C-alpha positions in Angstrom: 0.0 0.0 0.0 2.8 2.4 0.9 4.6 1.7 -2.4 1.3 2.0 -4.4 0.3 5.4 -3.0 3.8 6.8 -3.5 3.8 5.7 -7.1 0.4 7.4 -7.5 1.9 10.7 -6.1 4.6 10.6 -8.8 1.9 9.9 -11.5 -0.3 12.7 -10.2 2.7 15.1 -10.2 3.4 14.4 -13.8 -0.3 14.7 -14.7 -0.2 18.2 -13.1 2.8 19.1 -15.3 0.9 17.9 -18.3 -2.1 20.0 -17.3 -0.3 23.1 -18.4 -0.6 21.8 -22.0 -3.7 21.9 -24.2 -4.3 18.2 -24.0 -7.9 17.4 -23.1 -8.6 15.0 -20.2 -9.8 12.2 -22.4 -6.6 12.3 -24.5 -4.5 12.1 -21.3 -6.5 9.2 -20.2 -6.3 7.5 -23.6 -2.5 7.5 -23.6 -2.4 6.7 -19.9 -4.4 3.6 -20.6 -2.3 2.7 -23.6 1.0 2.9 -21.7 -0.4 1.0 -18.7 -1.5 -1.9 -21.0 1.9 -1.8 -22.8 3.9 -2.0 -19.6 1.8 -4.8 -18.3 2.1 -6.8 -21.6 5.8 -6.3 -21.4 5.9 -7.4 -17.8 3.7 -10.4 -18.6 5.8 -11.4 -21.6 9.0 -11.2 -19.4 7.4 -13.5 -16.8 5.7 -15.7 -19.5 2.3 -14.9 -17.8 0.5 -12.8 -20.5 -2.6 -15.0 -20.2 -3.0 -14.1 -16.5 -3.6 -10.5 -17.4 -7.1 -11.2 -18.7 -9.6 -11.4 -15.9 -11.4 -14.7 -15.0 -14.8 -12.9 -14.9 -14.6 -9.8 -17.2 -18.2 -8.8 -16.5 -17.5 -8.3 -12.8 -14.7 -5.9 -13.8 -16.8 -3.7 -16.1 -18.3 -1.6 -13.3 -15.0 -1.3 -11.5 -13.2 -0.2 -14.7 -15.9 2.4 -15.4 -15.5 3.8 -11.9 -11.7 3.9 -12.5 -12.2 5.7 -15.8 -14.3 8.4 -14.3 -11.9 8.7 -11.4 -8.9 9.2 -13.7 -10.8 11.8 -15.8 -11.6 13.8 -12.7 -8.1 13.5 -11.4 -6.8 15.2 -14.6 -9.4 18.0 -14.2 -8.8 18.5 -10.5 -5.0 18.7 -10.8 -5.4 21.4 -13.4 -7.4 23.6 -11.1 -6.1 22.9 -7.6 -2.7 23.0 -5.8 -1.3 19.5 -5.3 -1.5 19.8 -1.5 -5.2 20.8 -1.5 -5.9 18.1 -4.0 -4.6 15.4 -1.6 -6.3 16.9 1.4 -9.7 16.7 -0.4 -9.2 13.1 -1.7 -8.4 12.1 1.9 -12.2 11.9 2.3 -11.9 8.5 0.6 -11.1 6.5 3.7 -14.2 7.9 5.5 -16.5 7.2 2.5 -14.9 3.8 2.1 -15.6 2.9 5.7 -19.3 3.9 5.3 -19.6 1.9 2.1 -17.8 -1.1 3.5 -20.1 -1.1 6.5 -23.2 -1.0 4.2 -22.1 -3.6 1.6 -19.3 -5.7 3.2 -20.6 -5.8 6.7 -17.3 -4.4 8.0 -17.8 -3.1 11.5 -18.6 0.6 11.9 -19.7 1.3 15.5 -21.1 4.5 16.9 -17.7 5.8 18.1 -16.6 6.3 14.5 -19.5 8.6 13.6 -18.0 11.7 15.3 -14.7 10.9 13.5 -16.4 10.8 10.2 -18.2 14.1 10.9 -14.9 15.7 12.0 -13.4 14.6 8.8 -16.1 16.2 6.7 -15.8 19.3 8.8 -12.0 19.3 8.0 -12.9 19.4 4.3 -14.9 22.6 4.8 -12.0 24.1 6.8 -9.4 23.2 4.1 -11.5 24.5 1.2 -12.3 27.7 3.2 -15.3 28.6 1.1 -15.9 31.9 2.8 -12.2 33.0 2.7 -11.1 36.0 0.7 -8.5 34.1 -1.3 -9.4 30.7 -2.5 -6.7 28.2 -3.3 -8.6 26.5 -6.1 -11.8 27.0 -8.0 -15.0 25.0 -7.7 -14.4 23.0 -10.8 -11.4 21.3 -9.2 -13.2 20.9 -5.9 -16.2 19.3 -7.6 -13.9 17.0 -9.6 -12.2 15.9 -6.3 -15.6 15.0 -4.9 -16.4 12.8 -7.9 -12.9 11.2 -7.5 -13.6 10.4 -3.8 -17.0 8.8 -4.7 -15.7 6.7 -7.5 -12.5 5.6 -5.8 -14.3 4.6 -2.6 -16.9 2.6 -4.5 -14.2 1.0 -6.6 -12.3 0.1 -3.4 -15.2 -1.6 -1.9 -16.2 -3.5 -5.0 -12.5 -4.5 -5.6 -12.4 -6.0 -2.1 -15.2 -8.4 -3.2 -13.6 -9.6 -6.4 -9.8 -9.6 -5.5 -10.3 -13.1 -4.1 -10.9 -14.5 -7.6 -8.9 -12.2 -9.7 -5.2 -11.4 -10.0 -4.1 -7.8 -9.3 -2.6 -7.5 -12.7 -5.9 -8.2 -14.4 -7.5 -5.2 -12.5 -5.0 -2.8 -13.9 -4.9 -4.3 -17.4 -8.7 -4.3 -17.8 -8.9 -0.7 -16.6 -6.2 0.3 -19.0 -8.1 -1.2 -21.9 -11.3 0.6 -20.9 -9.4 4.0 -20.6 -7.7 3.6 -23.9 -10.9 2.6 -25.7 -12.8 5.5 -24.3 -10.0 8.1 -24.8 -9.1 7.1 -28.4 -12.8 6.9 -29.2 -13.2 10.6 -28.1 -10.0 11.5 -30.0 -11.7 10.6 -33.3 -13.6 13.8 -33.0 -10.7 16.0 -31.8 -7.1 15.4 -30.7 -4.3 17.7 -29.8 -0.8 17.0 -31.4 1.7 15.4 -29.0 5.3 16.5 -28.6 8.2 14.2 -27.6 8.2 15.7 -24.1 4.5 15.1 -23.6 4.8 11.6 -24.9 7.6 10.8 -22.5 5.6 12.3 -19.6 2.6 10.2 -20.5 4.7 7.1 -20.7 6.2 7.8 -17.2 2.7 8.4 -15.9 1.5 5.1 -17.3 4.5 3.3 -15.7 3.9 4.8 -12.2 0.1 4.2 -12.5 0.6 0.5 -13.5 3.1 -0.1 -10.7 1.1 1.8 -8.1 -2.2 0.1 -9.0 -0.6 -3.4 -8.9 0.8 -2.7 -5.4 -2.6 -1.3 -4.3 -4.6 -4.4 -5.4 -2.1 -6.7 -3.8 -2.5 -4.8 -0.5 -6.3 -4.9 -0.9 -6.2 -8.7 -1.4 -4.4 -9.2 1.9 -6.1 -6.7 4.2 -9.5 -5.0 4.8 -10.6 -2.0 2.7 -10.5 0.3 5.7 -6.9 -0.8 6.7 -5.4 -0.2 3.3 -7.0 3.2 3.0 -5.0 4.5 6.0 -1.9 4.6 3.8 -3.5 7.4 1.8 -2.1 9.8 4.3 1.5 9.3 3.2 0.5 11.1 0.0 0.1 14.3 1.9 3.8 14.3 2.9 5.2 13.2 -0.5 2.7 15.4 -2.4 3.5 18.5 -0.2 7.2 17.9 -0.7 6.9 17.6 -4.5 4.6 20.6 -4.6 7.1 22.8 -2.7 10.1 21.7 -4.7 8.5 22.0 -8.2 5.7 24.6 -7.9 6.8 26.4 -4.6 3.4 25.8 -3.1 3.1 26.5 0.6 0.0 25.2 2.4 -2.3 27.8 4.0 -3.4 27.7 7.7 -6.9 26.6 6.7 -5.3 23.8 4.6 -3.2 22.6 7.6 -6.1 22.7 10.0 -8.4 20.9 7.7 -5.8 18.4 6.9 -5.3 17.6 10.6 -9.0 17.0 11.1 -9.2 14.8 8.0 -6.1 12.7 8.7 -7.0 12.4 12.4 -10.5 11.1 11.7 -9.3 8.8 9.0 -6.6 7.2 11.1 -9.0 6.7 14.0 -11.4 4.8 11.6 -8.5 2.8 10.2 -7.2 1.8 13.6 -10.6 0.8 14.7 -11.0 -1.4 11.6 -7.6 -3.0 12.3 -8.5 -3.8 15.9 -11.8 -5.3 14.8 -10.1 -7.6 12.3 -7.6 -8.8 15.0 -10.5 -9.5 17.4 -12.4 -11.5 14.8 -9.3 -13.6 13.8 -6.1 -13.1 15.8 -4.2 -15.4 13.4 -5.6 -13.8 10.2 -2.1 -12.9 8.8 -1.3 -16.6 8.8 -4.5 -17.8 7.2 -5.1 -17.9 3.4 -7.8 -15.6 2.0 -11.1 -17.0 0.8 
């Protein structure tokens, strides 16, 4: 999980750099999917496991891949309109939403003590955005895109938890790459911006980090609960803030820091509660096979 979220920070940072160009979101997603598929095919060929890339039950992956597609489109839009640090603070709502969805659909425990933490996390979002402040750090297009990202990512995470027991992690990423490429290149038939060598290299690097990060993420999700994996989201705030400062000289505002503390604190409380509940149910769970 730690490796996966770090790779995603690197991918997001490159996407933000690409955002200064005129490439539409669907074109970015098209080449992102193409490079993800290419890297996985190369990896599968090297290990002589190309057949394992195709899912055992493709129909079960359609919904998940569509959620992944919408999530990636909104990531491109959000990173064009928001500072990188604020982007990560807002997407940190995902663990809270995941905990709620996991309780509803996976029967993962969500007791009354977590409710104040969830409310505090949502209050942290309001503080971080500072909607009544004089100077806003991002516009409402980016904020709305982040909200869609959170909804799609959380639903994707819960559904993936159900089907990871019968599918290999590589098939998740491979199938999503195919869907993204099919959608993006389909849209490019109507209009496409020309690519430079620099943009092509950047898209290739993004595809590599996305493929690697997604593979690590689904491996983690297969061996732990959805709420436990989600706690590693918070490492993105540190790496993202560092990259944002080094490249764009972005410095978080006081409202961002206060909101971030509320969101991270509530999310960690929820994640620790989920971990304790899992240990109580099965103290030897790390030694037992899944399924």
